[in-house]
FIKOLMI-756279 format. One record per residue: residue in three letters; x, y, z negated of N, C-alpha, C in turn. Coordinates in pm, 1 decimal, padded with zeros to 6 digits. Layout:
<rs>
R  resn        nu        nv        nw       cau       cav       caw        cu        cv        cw
R   ALA         X         Y         Z         X         Y         Z         X         Y         Z
...
</rs>
This chain:
<rs>
R  resn        nu        nv        nw       cau       cav       caw        cu        cv        cw
R   UNK   12400.8   19078.2   00729.8   12463.9   19135.9   00610.7   12367.4   19130.5   00493.6
R   UNK   12413.8   19075.3   00381.3   12329.6   19065.3   00263.0   12328.2   19194.8   00185.8
R   UNK   12257.3   19190.9   00071.9   12249.1   19310.2  -00010.9   12366.0   19324.1  -00106.7
R   UNK   12440.3   19215.6  -00129.4   12549.3   19219.5  -00225.7   12665.1   19301.5  -00171.8
R   UNK   12704.2   19404.3  -00247.2   12812.4   19491.8  -00204.0   12943.9   19448.7  -00266.9
R   UNK   13047.3   19441.4  -00184.9   13182.6   19419.6  -00233.6   13271.4   19522.5  -00165.0
R   UNK   13308.9   19626.2  -00239.2   13389.1   19734.9  -00182.8   13523.7   19737.0  -00252.8
R   UNK   13629.3   19719.4  -00175.7   13763.8   19707.0  -00232.8   13858.1   19808.9  -00170.8
R   UNK   13931.6   19878.4  -00255.2   14040.0   19965.5  -00210.0   14167.9   19917.0  -00278.5
R   UNK   14269.8   19889.8  -00199.3   14395.5   19837.2  -00253.8   14515.1   19915.5  -00199.5
R   UNK   14587.8   19980.1  -00290.5   14712.4   20047.6  -00255.2   14697.6   20152.7  -00146.9
R   UNK   14584.6   20223.7  -00146.0   14554.7   20316.9  -00036.5   14647.9   20437.6  -00038.2
R   UNK   14708.0   20460.8   00077.7   14793.3   20578.6   00098.2   14742.6   20654.4   00220.2
R   UNK   14741.0   20787.4   00209.4   14694.4   20868.6   00321.8   14760.4   21005.1   00316.3
R   UNK   14776.6   21064.8   00433.2   14834.7   21198.7   00435.1   14759.8   21290.4   00530.8
R   UNK   14791.4   21416.5   00519.5   14738.2   21518.0   00609.5   14855.1   21603.3   00655.3
R   UNK   14867.6   21615.4   00787.4   14976.2   21693.7   00846.4   15111.7   21652.6   00790.1
R   UNK   15129.7   21521.9   00772.4   15257.5   21469.2   00726.0   15278.7   21474.3   00576.3
R   UNK   15183.0   21531.4   00501.0   15196.6   21540.3   00355.3   15113.1   21432.4   00288.8
R   UNK   15176.1   21348.6   00207.8   15105.3   21239.3   00143.6   15017.3   21292.2   00030.4
R   UNK   14889.0   21252.2   00034.2   14792.3   21295.2  -00066.8   14751.0   21177.7  -00154.3
R   UNK   14709.9   21067.7  -00092.6   14677.8   20946.5  -00168.0   14801.7   20859.3  -00175.2
R   UNK   14834.7   20813.8  -00296.5   14966.0   20751.7  -00318.2   14953.9   20615.7  -00386.9
R   UNK   14871.7   20529.0  -00328.4   14860.2   20394.4  -00382.1   14741.7   20380.2  -00475.5
R   UNK   14622.6   20405.2  -00422.2   14500.8   20406.6  -00504.0   14430.2   20271.5  -00496.7
R   UNK   14387.4   20223.4  -00612.5   14314.3   20097.4  -00623.1   14178.1   20120.9  -00687.1
R   UNK   14074.1   20057.7  -00630.7   13940.0   20071.3  -00686.4   13852.0   19959.4  -00632.1
R   UNK   13771.6   19901.1  -00719.5   13673.9   19799.6  -00678.8   13535.7   19842.3  -00726.2
R   UNK   13438.3   19840.3  -00634.7   13300.6   19875.7  -00667.5   13211.0   19759.6  -00628.9
R   UNK   13133.9   19713.6  -00724.3   13043.9   19601.1  -00698.4   12898.0   19646.8  -00699.7
R   UNK   12811.9   19553.6  -00666.9   12669.6   19580.8  -00653.4   12609.9   19652.4  -00774.4
R   UNK   12539.3   19762.8  -00748.8   12464.3   19830.5  -00852.9   12546.5   19914.7  -00948.5
R   UNK   12677.5   19922.9  -00927.9   12763.4   19997.3  -01020.5   12769.0   20145.2  -00984.6
R   UNK   12785.2   20228.2  -01088.0   12807.0   20371.7  -01070.1   12944.6   20405.2  -01125.9
R   UNK   13032.7   20450.3  -01038.2   13168.0   20488.9  -01076.3   13181.9   20640.0  -01062.0
R   UNK   13243.9   20703.0  -01160.7   13273.1   20846.1  -01153.4   13423.6   20865.3  -01148.7
R   UNK   13468.7   20952.3  -01058.6   13609.3   20988.9  -01052.3   13622.2   21134.4  -01093.8
R   UNK   13705.0   21157.7  -01195.6   13728.8   21292.5  -01245.7   13877.6   21323.9  -01233.4
R   UNK   13910.2   21450.6  -01248.9   14050.1   21490.3  -01243.3   14062.3   21637.7  -01212.1
R   UNK   14177.3   21696.3  -01243.2   14199.0   21838.2  -01214.1   14198.4   21864.3  -01062.8
R   UNK   14199.1   21992.3  -01026.6   14212.0   22030.6  -00885.9   14341.0   21977.5  -00826.3
R   UNK   14335.9   21945.3  -00697.6   14457.8   21910.7  -00625.9   14512.4   21773.0  -00655.6
R   UNK   14426.5   21680.8  -00701.2   14477.3   21547.3  -00736.1   14439.0   21440.3  -00634.7
R   UNK   14360.2   21477.9  -00531.3   14329.5   21384.1  -00424.4   14187.2   21333.1  -00419.8
R   UNK   14099.4   21386.7  -00504.4   13963.9   21331.0  -00515.9   13883.3   21347.0  -00386.6
R   UNK   13878.1   21468.6  -00334.7   13800.5   21491.4  -00213.3   13866.3   21426.6  -00092.1
R   UNK   13998.3   21417.8  -00094.4   14068.6   21346.9   00012.8   14021.8   21201.9   00019.2
R   UNK   14005.6   21139.1  -00096.6   13959.1   21000.6  -00100.0   13824.4   20987.5  -00029.7
R   UNK   13730.5   21076.6  -00060.2   13598.7   21071.7   00002.0   13610.2   21088.0   00153.7
R   UNK   13691.5   21183.0   00197.8   13706.3   21208.4   00341.3   13769.9   21090.5   00413.0
R   UNK   13870.8   21030.8   00350.4   13939.4   20916.0   00411.5   13844.0   20798.0   00425.2
R   UNK   13764.1   20772.4   00322.6   13673.3   20657.9   00327.0   13568.5   20672.4   00437.5
R   UNK   13526.9   20795.5   00466.0   13426.7   20816.5   00571.0   13488.9   20838.0   00708.5
R   UNK   13622.6   20847.7   00715.1   13687.8   20853.4   00845.4   13711.1   20991.4   00901.3
R   UNK   13732.7   21092.0   00814.8   13761.3   21227.0   00863.7   13888.2   21223.7   00948.6
R   UNK   13882.6   21279.3   01070.5   13994.9   21263.8   01164.0   14124.4   21334.0   01124.9
R   UNK   14119.3   21431.3   01034.1   14243.3   21503.1   01002.9   14331.1   21427.2   00903.6
R   UNK   14277.1   21318.5   00845.5   14355.7   21239.6   00750.9   14407.1   21113.3   00818.0
R   UNK   14530.0   21076.2   00787.0   14591.4   20955.6   00843.3   14616.5   20855.0   00731.3
R   UNK   14562.3   20735.2   00748.2   14587.9   20627.3   00653.4   14723.7   20567.0   00686.1
R   UNK   14813.3   20566.0   00588.9   14950.5   20520.1   00612.5   14984.8   20390.6   00539.2
R   UNK   14894.3   20345.2   00451.9   14922.8   20221.0   00380.4   14803.0   20175.0   00300.5
R   UNK   14806.5   20049.2   00260.1   14698.8   19993.2   00180.4   14579.4   19955.3   00265.8
R   UNK   14468.2   19925.1   00199.7   14350.2   19877.5   00271.4   14223.5   19918.3   00198.8
R   UNK   14112.7   19914.1   00272.8   13979.5   19931.5   00215.8   13885.5   19841.9   00293.8
R   UNK   13797.4   19773.7   00223.0   13706.2   19682.4   00290.6   13568.4   19689.4   00227.4
R   UNK   13467.6   19661.9   00309.4   13330.9   19650.1   00263.0   13279.6   19513.9   00308.4
R   UNK   13239.2   19434.5   00211.5   13193.0   19298.1   00238.8   13295.8   19219.3   00318.9
R   UNK   13425.2   19242.9   00288.8   13531.8   19169.2   00353.9   13573.2   19223.3   00489.6
R   UNK   13501.2   19324.5   00540.5   13533.9   19383.3   00670.2   13624.8   19504.7   00650.3
R   UNK   13725.8   19517.6   00736.2   13823.3   19626.2   00727.9   13755.5   19759.5   00758.1
R   UNK   13748.4   19846.2   00658.1   13681.4   19975.2   00675.1   13750.7   20060.3   00781.2
R   UNK   13883.2   20052.9   00786.0   13957.6   20140.9   00874.9   13959.4   20093.1   01019.7
R   UNK   13901.2   19977.3   01043.5   13880.1   19932.3   01181.1   13745.3   19979.4   01234.3
R   UNK   13664.5   20040.5   01146.3   13531.6   20087.4   01185.7   13535.9   20235.0   01223.4
R   UNK   13453.3   20271.9   01323.3   13432.1   20413.3   01353.0   13344.0   20473.4   01244.4
R   UNK   13328.6   20604.8   01245.4   13247.6   20671.0   01142.6   13103.7   20620.7   01147.5
R   UNK   13047.7   20607.6   01267.8   12909.2   20561.7   01276.6   12896.0   20416.5   01232.1
R   UNK   12998.6   20335.3   01256.0   12995.0   20196.6   01209.3   12999.6   20190.3   01056.5
R   UNK   13073.5   20279.7   00995.7   13076.9   20285.3   00848.9   12938.9   20322.9   00794.3
R   UNK   12873.2   20417.4   00860.8   12738.6   20455.6   00818.9   12641.8   20338.5   00835.6
R   UNK   12653.8   20265.9   00946.5   12567.3   20150.1   00969.0   12592.9   20040.2   00866.5
R   UNK   12717.4   20033.3   00817.2   12750.3   19934.1   00714.2   12694.8   19973.0   00578.2
R   UNK   12646.0   20097.8   00566.6   12580.4   20139.1   00443.4   12649.5   20247.8   00365.7
R   UNK   12757.0   20308.8   00419.4   12824.4   20417.5   00348.9   12754.0   20550.5   00376.3
R   UNK   12752.8   20635.4   00274.0   12695.9   20769.1   00287.0   12782.0   20865.5   00207.0
R   UNK   12812.5   20981.2   00265.5   12889.5   21083.5   00195.9   12806.1   21208.9   00178.1
R   UNK   12780.4   21245.6   00052.0   12722.9   21375.1   00019.9   12837.4   21472.9   00005.4
R   UNK   12847.6   21566.9   00098.8   12969.0   21647.5   00111.0   12974.9   21764.5   00013.8
R   UNK   13098.2   21801.2  -00020.1   13119.4   21917.6  -00106.0   13082.7   22045.9  -00032.4
R   UNK   13116.5   22051.9   00095.1   13086.6   22170.1   00176.7   13011.8   22126.4   00303.0
R   UNK   12879.6   22104.4   00293.5   12803.1   22059.3   00410.6   12809.3   22159.8   00524.9
R   UNK   12819.8   22108.9   00646.5   12829.5   22194.2   00764.6   12693.0   22247.7   00805.7
R   UNK   12695.2   22365.6   00866.7   12575.1   22421.6   00927.1   12572.4   22382.4   01073.9
R   UNK   12456.6   22334.7   01122.1   12444.9   22291.4   01261.2   12327.9   22365.0   01325.1
R   UNK   12354.6   22479.6   01387.4   12247.4   22554.8   01453.6   12188.4   22473.4   01568.2
R   UNK   12056.4   22488.5   01587.6   11990.3   22423.8   01699.9   11936.1   22285.4   01670.6
R   UNK   11972.1   22228.4   01556.0   11923.0   22095.4   01517.5   11845.8   22110.5   01387.3
R   UNK   11717.5   22080.2   01388.8   11638.9   22096.1   01267.1   11667.1   21982.9   01168.9
R   UNK   11638.5   22011.9   01045.1   11653.1   21911.4   00939.8   11578.5   21783.3   00974.0
R   UNK   11453.0   21797.7   01017.2   11369.9   21679.6   01042.8   11420.8   21601.5   01163.5
R   UNK   11462.1   21670.3   01269.5   11516.0   21600.7   01386.7   11643.1   21525.0   01351.7
R   UNK   11728.7   21589.2   01274.8   11854.2   21525.6   01234.3   11827.3   21398.8   01152.6
R   UNK   11738.9   21410.8   01055.6   11711.7   21297.5   00967.5   11643.8   21182.4   01041.4
R   UNK   11547.1   21215.0   01126.6   11478.1   21108.0   01197.9   11573.9   21036.2   01293.0
R   UNK   11662.4   21111.2   01359.1   11761.5   21049.5   01447.7   11855.5   20959.3   01369.4
R   UNK   11897.0   21005.7   01250.2   11987.5   20926.1   01167.7   11920.6   20797.2   01120.1
R   UNK   11794.2   20808.3   01079.2   11720.3   20690.0   01033.6   11704.6   20589.7   01147.4
R   UNK   11669.5   20638.1   01265.3   11649.9   20548.3   01379.0   11780.2   20483.7   01423.9
R   UNK   11890.9   20555.8   01409.0   12020.4   20495.6   01441.2   12050.1   20379.3   01347.9
R   UNK   12012.2   20393.4   01222.1   12030.4   20284.8   01125.1   11936.8   20167.9   01155.4
R   UNK   11813.6   20197.2   01195.4   11712.7   20093.1   01216.0   11733.6   20016.3   01346.4
R   UNK   11787.8   20083.2   01446.5   11815.1   20016.6   01573.3   11701.3   20029.7   01673.2
R   UNK   11736.3   20010.2   01800.5   11640.2   20024.7   01909.4   11526.3   19923.3   01895.2
R   UNK   11404.8   19972.6   01913.5   11287.7   19886.3   01902.0   11230.9   19879.0   01761.5
R   UNK   11303.2   19938.9   01665.0   11259.2   19936.0   01525.4   11251.5   20076.9   01468.0
R   UNK   11228.7   20175.2   01554.6   11228.9   20314.4   01511.6   11112.5   20341.6   01415.6
R   UNK   11135.8   20436.0   01325.4   11031.5   20475.5   01230.8   10926.8   20559.4   01304.2
R   UNK   10800.0   20536.6   01272.2   10694.4   20615.4   01336.7   10699.7   20758.7   01285.3
R   UNK   10653.7   20850.5   01368.5   10657.7   20991.7   01331.7   10575.2   21018.0   01206.4
R   UNK   10457.6   20956.7   01198.1   10370.0   20979.0   01082.7   10436.1   20927.8   00954.4
R   UNK   10491.3   20808.3   00960.2   10556.8   20751.8   00841.9   10676.2   20836.7   00799.8
R   UNK   10753.4   20882.5   00899.8   10868.6   20966.7   00869.5   10826.0   21095.7   00800.6
R   UNK   10726.0   21161.4   00855.9   10679.5   21288.4   00798.3   10631.7   21268.4   00654.7
R   UNK   10555.0   21162.0   00631.3   10505.5   21135.8   00495.6   10620.2   21112.2   00398.1
R   UNK   10719.6   21033.7   00440.2   10833.5   21006.1   00353.1   10913.3   21132.6   00324.7
R   UNK   10936.9   21211.6   00429.2   11016.3   21332.7   00411.4   10945.0   21432.3   00321.2
R   UNK   10814.6   21448.8   00341.6   10738.7   21541.5   00257.3   10741.0   21496.4   00111.5
R   UNK   10729.9   21367.5   00088.3   10731.5   21313.4  -00047.8   10866.7   21340.4  -00115.0
R   UNK   10975.3   21312.2  -00043.3   11108.2   21330.4  -00100.8   11138.7   21478.6  -00123.4
R   UNK   11097.9   21564.1  -00031.4   11120.7   21707.5  -00048.8   11044.7   21760.9  -00169.7
R   UNK   10925.6   21707.4  -00191.7   10848.8   21749.4  -00308.8   10919.5   21707.7  -00436.4
R   UNK   10974.6   21586.7  -00438.7   11047.0   21538.9  -00556.5   11167.8   21627.0  -00586.1
R   UNK   11231.1   21678.8  -00480.2   11348.7   21763.5  -00496.2   11313.7   21911.7  -00508.6
R   UNK   11182.9   21940.3  -00512.2   11133.0   22078.0  -00523.3   11190.2   22166.7  -00413.4
R   UNK   11191.0   22112.2  -00290.1   11237.0   22186.8  -00173.4   11117.9   22247.5  -00100.6
R   UNK   11136.6   22366.4  -00048.8   11033.2   22432.8   00030.0   11005.7   22349.8   00155.6
R   UNK   10879.5   22315.5   00182.7   10847.2   22234.4   00301.3   10898.6   22295.3   00432.2
R   UNK   10915.8   22428.4   00435.1   10964.1   22493.8   00555.7   11105.6   22449.7   00593.1
R   UNK   11180.9   22397.0   00495.3   11318.0   22356.3   00521.2   11325.2   22240.8   00620.3
R   UNK   11216.2   22165.7   00634.9   11214.5   22055.3   00731.2   11232.6   22106.6   00873.0
R   UNK   11188.8   22228.8   00898.7   11188.8   22282.2   01034.3   11300.5   22385.1   01056.9
R   UNK   11380.9   22407.6   00956.0   11494.8   22498.7   00972.0   11614.9   22423.5   01024.1
R   UNK   11705.4   22496.6   01088.1   11826.0   22433.2   01139.9   11911.0   22380.6   01024.4
R   UNK   11976.9   22271.4   01048.8   12047.5   22197.3   00944.4   12146.8   22285.6   00868.5
R   UNK   12112.1   22313.9   00742.9   12195.7   22389.8   00649.3   12218.0   22536.0   00688.4
R   UNK   12164.0   22581.2   00799.8   12190.0   22718.3   00843.8   12116.8   22816.6   00753.5
R   UNK   12192.0   22905.2   00691.0   12134.3   23003.7   00601.4   12094.5   22947.6   00466.4
R   UNK   12127.0   22822.6   00440.0   12095.5   22762.8   00310.2   12194.3   22815.0   00205.8
R   UNK   12147.3   22831.9   00083.5   12238.8   22862.6  -00026.3   12317.7   22736.2  -00060.0
R   UNK   12419.0   22751.9  -00144.9   12496.9   22635.7  -00185.4   12411.6   22529.6  -00251.1
R   UNK   12322.8   22572.1  -00339.9   12234.9   22477.7  -00407.9   12137.6   22410.5  -00313.1
R   UNK   12086.6   22485.9  -00213.8   11995.2   22428.2  -00115.2   12066.2   22324.4  -00029.2
R   UNK   12191.2   22351.2   00003.6   12268.1   22252.4   00081.0   12287.4   22123.5   00001.7
R   UNK   12311.7   22137.0  -00128.0   12331.6   22017.5  -00210.4   12202.4   21936.7  -00221.8
R   UNK   12092.1   22004.3  -00238.2   11963.7   21932.4  -00240.3   11938.9   21862.5  -00107.0
R   UNK   11979.2   21929.4  -00000.3   11960.8   21870.8   00132.6   12044.1   21743.2   00148.3
R   UNK   12162.3   21741.4   00090.7   12245.0   21620.3   00093.5   12173.9   21505.7   00019.9
R   UNK   12112.8   21538.7  -00094.3   12041.5   21435.8  -00170.3   11917.4   21390.4  -00093.8
R   UNK   11851.0   21482.8  -00024.6   11737.4   21444.4   00059.8   11781.2   21344.0   00165.3
R   UNK   11894.5   21370.2   00230.0   11946.0   21277.0   00330.1   11973.6   21140.4   00268.1
R   UNK   12034.2   21139.5   00150.9   12061.0   21013.9   00081.3   11931.5   20936.9   00055.4
R   UNK   11829.7   21008.4   00006.7   11704.4   20942.4  -00028.7   11633.0   20887.1   00094.4
R   UNK   11646.0   20955.2   00206.9   11578.8   20910.8   00328.4   11654.3   20796.4   00397.0
R   UNK   11786.8   20800.8   00390.5   11867.3   20701.0   00461.9   11886.0   20571.4   00382.5
R   UNK   11870.9   20579.4   00249.7   11880.9   20462.2   00162.7   12009.0   20380.9   00188.0
R   UNK   12125.8   20442.0   00170.9   12251.6   20371.0   00193.3   12281.1   20270.7   00082.8
R   UNK   12383.2   20187.8   00103.5   12422.8   20087.0   00005.2   12531.8   20139.9  -00087.3
R   UNK   12620.5   20224.8  -00034.0   12725.2   20286.6  -00115.7   12721.6   20436.2  -00093.4
R   UNK   12686.6   20510.0  -00198.0   12673.8   20655.5  -00191.7   12798.7   20718.6  -00251.4
R   UNK   12865.8   20802.0  -00173.1   12980.4   20879.1  -00221.1   12935.4   21023.9  -00233.1
R   UNK   12939.6   21078.1  -00353.0   12897.3   21215.6  -00376.5   13019.5   21297.9  -00416.9
R   UNK   13056.6   21391.8  -00330.9   13176.3   21472.3  -00353.3   13137.3   21608.7  -00409.7
R   UNK   13158.3   21625.0  -00539.7   13131.2   21753.8  -00607.2   12987.4   21800.2  -00580.7
R   UNK   12892.7   21708.3  -00588.4   12754.1   21743.0  -00558.1   12698.2   21841.9  -00659.3
R   UNK   12765.3   21856.1  -00773.5   12718.0   21944.9  -00879.2   12775.1   22085.7  -00870.8
R   UNK   12873.9   22108.1  -00784.0   12936.6   22240.3  -00780.8   12838.7   22344.6  -00727.6
R   UNK   12832.5   22456.5  -00794.9   12746.4   22565.3  -00752.8   12600.9   22551.1  -00792.9
R   UNK   12567.5   22449.8  -00872.1   12429.1   22429.8  -00912.8   12404.6   22486.9  -01052.7
R   UNK   12290.8   22555.8  -01069.1   12252.9   22593.6  -01204.8   12193.9   22470.7  -01273.5
R   UNK   12163.7   22483.2  -01399.7   12124.8   22365.8  -01477.9   11994.2   22305.4  -01427.3
R   UNK   11899.3   22388.2  -01383.5   11771.8   22334.9  -01333.9   11792.2   22255.7  -01204.4
R   UNK   11873.2   22311.6  -01112.4   11900.7   22241.8  -00986.7   11980.0   22114.4  -01012.9
R   UNK   12070.4   22120.9  -01109.5   12149.3   22002.4  -01144.6   12058.9   21889.0  -01191.6
R   UNK   11961.0   21921.8  -01274.7   11868.7   21820.1  -01325.2   11787.6   21758.1  -01211.3
R   UNK   11746.5   21840.5  -01115.0   11667.5   21790.3  -01002.2   11751.4   21697.5  -00914.9
R   UNK   11874.6   21740.4  -00886.6   11965.7   21657.1  -00806.6   11994.1   21525.2  -00877.9
R   UNK   12020.3   21533.4  -01007.8   12049.1   21412.0  -01085.1   11929.1   21318.0  -01086.6
R   UNK   11809.5   21375.0  -01096.6   11688.6   21292.2  -01094.8   11674.7   21220.6  -00960.9
R   UNK   11711.2   21289.4  -00851.7   11707.7   21227.0  -00720.2   11803.7   21110.4  -00710.7
R   UNK   11922.6   21128.3  -00766.9   12021.2   21019.4  -00768.1   11971.6   20903.6  -00854.0
R   UNK   11924.1   20933.9  -00972.6   11877.7   20827.5  -01062.8   11760.9   20749.4  -01004.3
R   UNK   11676.4   20817.7  -00927.0   11563.6   20748.8  -00863.2   11610.7   20646.2  -00760.7
R   UNK   11733.7   20663.7  -00710.9   11787.7   20573.5  -00609.6   11868.9   20459.4  -00670.3
R   UNK   11894.3   20466.7  -00798.6   11976.8   20362.3  -00861.1   11899.5   20230.9  -00867.0
R   UNK   11960.1   20126.1  -00817.7   11904.9   19992.6  -00834.2   12017.6   19891.4  -00819.1
R   UNK   11984.6   19764.9  -00832.2   12087.8   19661.0  -00834.6   12153.5   19640.5  -00698.8
R   UNK   12096.3   19697.6  -00591.7   12151.6   19680.0  -00457.9   12215.3   19806.6  -00401.8
R   UNK   12232.1   19908.4  -00485.5   12293.8   20033.0  -00437.6   12398.8   20077.8  -00538.4
R   UNK   12514.5   20117.4  -00488.2   12625.5   20158.8  -00574.2   12662.0   20304.0  -00544.9
R   UNK   12728.0   20367.3  -00642.5   12762.2   20509.2  -00630.9   12908.0   20533.0  -00669.0
R   UNK   12970.6   20623.9  -00595.4   13102.0   20677.0  -00630.5   13085.3   20827.9  -00641.2
R   UNK   13087.8   20878.6  -00763.6   13059.2   21019.7  -00790.2   13189.1   21091.3  -00826.3
R   UNK   13223.1   21191.3  -00745.6   13342.8   21271.1  -00769.2   13300.2   21403.3  -00832.9
R   UNK   13356.0   21433.0  -00948.9   13314.2   21554.8  -01018.4   13426.5   21608.0  -01107.5
R   UNK   13423.1   21737.4  -01129.8   13514.9   21799.5  -01226.6   13458.1   21794.4  -01367.8
R   UNK   13325.0   21790.1  -01377.2   13262.5   21823.3  -01503.6   13182.1   21707.7  -01561.4
R   UNK   13192.9   21693.3  -01691.0   13119.7   21589.4  -01760.1   12969.4   21618.2  -01761.4
R   UNK   12930.8   21743.9  -01740.7   12788.9   21781.4  -01753.9   12701.8   21702.9  -01656.4
R   UNK   12751.1   21674.7  -01534.2   12674.0   21594.3  -01440.7   12650.0   21454.6  -01496.8
R   UNK   12750.2   21403.8  -01567.7   12741.5   21268.1  -01620.1   12652.5   21260.2  -01743.8
R   UNK   12607.9   21376.7  -01793.9   12504.8   21376.4  -01897.3   12371.2   21329.6  -01840.4
R   UNK   12353.9   21350.3  -01709.6   12227.0   21318.0  -01644.1   12235.9   21193.8  -01556.0
R   UNK   12355.1   21164.0  -01505.4   12377.5   21041.1  -01427.8   12483.0   20960.9  -01502.9
R   UNK   12440.5   20868.4  -01583.8   12537.4   20796.9  -01667.2   12610.6   20691.4  -01584.4
R   UNK   12743.4   20701.3  -01577.1   12819.9   20604.9  -01499.1   12847.9   20477.3  -01578.4
R   UNK   12877.1   20370.8  -01505.1   12925.0   20248.3  -01568.6   13074.9   20257.3  -01595.7
R   UNK   13145.4   20325.4  -01504.4   13290.8   20337.2  -01516.1   13332.8   20480.4  -01485.2
R   UNK   13432.2   20528.2  -01557.5   13489.9   20659.9  -01532.9   13639.1   20641.5  -01505.0
R   UNK   13686.7   20705.5  -01397.3   13827.3   20696.6  -01359.6   13887.0   20836.7  -01355.4
R   UNK   14011.1   20848.0  -01398.0   14082.7   20975.4  -01390.7   14185.8   20965.9  -01279.1
R   UNK   14183.0   21065.8  -01192.0   14274.7   21068.4  -01078.8   14378.7   21177.9  -01098.8
R   UNK   14504.1   21140.0  -01085.1   14615.8   21233.5  -01087.4   14721.3   21184.4  -00989.1
R   UNK   14791.0   21279.3  -00927.4   14901.4   21246.3  -00837.2   14859.6   21149.2  -00727.8
R   UNK   14733.8   21160.5  -00682.6   14689.3   21081.6  -00569.4   14657.6   20936.8  -00598.8
R   UNK   14634.0   20905.0  -00725.0   14597.5   20767.3  -00760.3   14518.0   20769.4  -00891.0
R   UNK   14452.6   20657.7  -00920.0   14379.2   20645.3  -01046.2   14477.3   20605.4  -01155.5
R   UNK   14481.3   20687.5  -01261.0   14580.2   20664.0  -01367.1   14516.8   20612.3  -01495.6
R   UNK   14383.4   20625.2  -01507.4   14317.3   20577.1  -01629.6   14171.1   20549.0  -01598.3
R   UNK   14118.1   20442.8  -01656.0   13977.8   20406.3  -01637.3   13914.9   20371.2  -01771.5
R   UNK   13784.0   20390.6  -01780.1   13712.3   20357.2  -01902.3   13562.8   20365.3  -01877.6
R   UNK   13487.0   20374.4  -01984.1   13342.8   20388.2  -01974.9   13301.2   20533.6  -01989.4
R   UNK   13171.9   20559.5  -02012.9   13122.8   20696.8  -02026.2   13192.6   20776.1  -02136.6
R   UNK   13242.6   20704.9  -02236.4   13310.7   20774.8  -02346.6   13437.3   20845.9  -02299.3
R   UNK   13498.6   20797.6  -02190.2   13618.2   20863.0  -02137.3   13583.0   21002.2  -02085.9
R   UNK   13470.5   21016.1  -02016.6   13427.1   21146.9  -01967.6   13400.7   21242.1  -02083.7
R   UNK   13342.0   21190.0  -02191.8   13315.0   21274.5  -02308.0   13444.5   21323.9  -02371.4
R   UNK   13544.4   21237.2  -02376.3   13672.2   21280.2  -02434.4   13738.9   21385.3  -02346.3
R   UNK   13728.3   21368.0  -02215.2   13785.8   21467.1  -02123.8   13717.7   21602.4  -02141.4
R   UNK   13587.0   21600.1  -02163.9   13512.6   21723.9  -02185.7   13560.9   21794.4  -02311.9
R   UNK   13590.3   21716.2  -02414.9   13630.2   21773.3  -02543.2   13777.5   21810.2  -02549.9
R   UNK   13862.3   21730.3  -02483.0   14007.0   21745.2  -02501.9   14084.1   21782.2  -02375.3
R   UNK   14016.9   21784.4  -02258.3   14087.9   21813.9  -02134.5   14173.6   21696.4  -02090.0
R   UNK   14272.3   21725.3  -02004.4   14353.5   21619.8  -01943.8   14494.4   21609.3  -02002.0
R   UNK   14530.9   21703.0  -02088.2   14669.2   21705.6  -02136.0   14708.9   21577.0  -02208.0
R   UNK   14615.3   21517.1  -02282.0   14649.8   21396.3  -02356.8   14682.6   21279.6  -02264.1
R   UNK   14617.1   21276.7  -02147.0   14649.9   21171.7  -02050.1   14787.8   21197.4  -01989.8
R   UNK   14815.4   21323.1  -01956.5   14946.7   21356.0  -01901.0   15057.4   21322.1  -01999.8
R   UNK   15033.6   21354.2  -02127.0   15133.2   21323.4  -02230.2   15149.0   21172.8  -02247.4
R   UNK   15036.5   21101.9  -02248.3   15038.1   20956.7  -02267.1   15114.1   20886.1  -02155.0
R   UNK   15100.0   20937.7  -02032.6   15159.4   20872.1  -01916.4   15287.9   20939.4  -01869.1
R   UNK   15328.9   21045.9  -01936.6   15452.3   21114.0  -01898.7   15441.4   21190.0  -01767.8
R   UNK   15322.2   21242.4  -01739.8   15298.8   21317.5  -01616.0   15317.5   21466.7  -01644.6
R   UNK   15405.0   21530.3  -01569.8   15426.7   21673.7  -01588.6   15344.1   21756.5  -01489.7
R   UNK   15332.5   21709.7  -01365.5   15251.8   21777.6  -01264.7   15149.6   21678.8  -01211.7
R   UNK   15021.1   21703.9  -01241.3   14916.9   21607.2  -01205.0   14874.7   21616.2  -01059.8
R   UNK   14913.7   21724.8  -00988.2   14866.0   21745.0  -00851.8   14946.1   21661.3  -00752.4
R   UNK   14901.9   21667.0  -00626.6   14973.9   21596.2  -00520.8   15060.6   21692.4  -00441.4
R   UNK   15074.2   21815.7  -00489.7   15160.6   21911.2  -00420.9   15099.1   22047.4  -00414.5
R   UNK   15131.7   22118.7  -00307.5   15095.8   22260.6  -00300.5   14987.6   22288.0  -00198.0
R   UNK   14901.3   22188.0  -00170.4   14798.7   22206.2  -00067.5   14674.0   22271.8  -00126.6
R   UNK   14692.7   22375.6  -00208.0   14580.9   22443.8  -00272.6   14485.2   22494.9  -00165.9
R   UNK   14355.8   22469.2  -00187.9   14254.2   22514.8  -00094.3   14211.0   22406.1   00001.7
R   UNK   14294.5   22301.6   00018.2   14256.3   22192.4   00106.1   14181.4   22084.3   00029.9
R   UNK   14213.1   22072.5  -00097.3   14168.7   21954.1  -00170.7   14118.7   21992.7  -00308.3
R   UNK   14002.4   21938.9  -00345.3   13948.0   21971.2  -00476.9   13999.6   21874.9  -00580.8
</rs>
């Protein structure tokens, strides 16, 4: 597999418990691009992230998604990770009994393959360096994964995982929620440090403020389970100033949500 990324989503439809959430979504992400998806609550944004990573409660009912020409939905979750996908979750899980460092080293070695495992010394040096960049307490390396972490600490931990695993396509789902401005700047700096011509990002956010620090190449607006408008960074600025009503009026949309699944979907 080369470094060139070709990620295609065409006419994607998905539901949960028989209720359709994604309703024909199209998106193409190429090498080195940063795409931001914005939209009101309940429009399908977090569902998209979960579907792409293979969350079992969602059922794909139509359309396709591929990475480098390979069918994403024919891959298991671990195969998607091996192909280079990474999801920074909106609500990271707590896993008692598994330390941060054990989890990360196991994940790195799974990516590297048998016989190519990272040495303990090299791993420790890399982890300490990245934690320092994120201004994380070194003790967090030895704490159980996300257990007792604040919301902001969990988000930093997601970025630490991203920095250590070095994926090809990073999906960040509401990574800015619950962060104060100082933590937001640190998280954004971690993301920007990872930007290069061989790594792409799909950033899901409600707020333009994150995009003040991570400037996207493309901004997409999601309503009714699909992308209804795309543009550059100026689109996010207009949304910040004017909200979403002008898009609804322009497109004749009266209800931007995908239904009444409040609490399931951001």
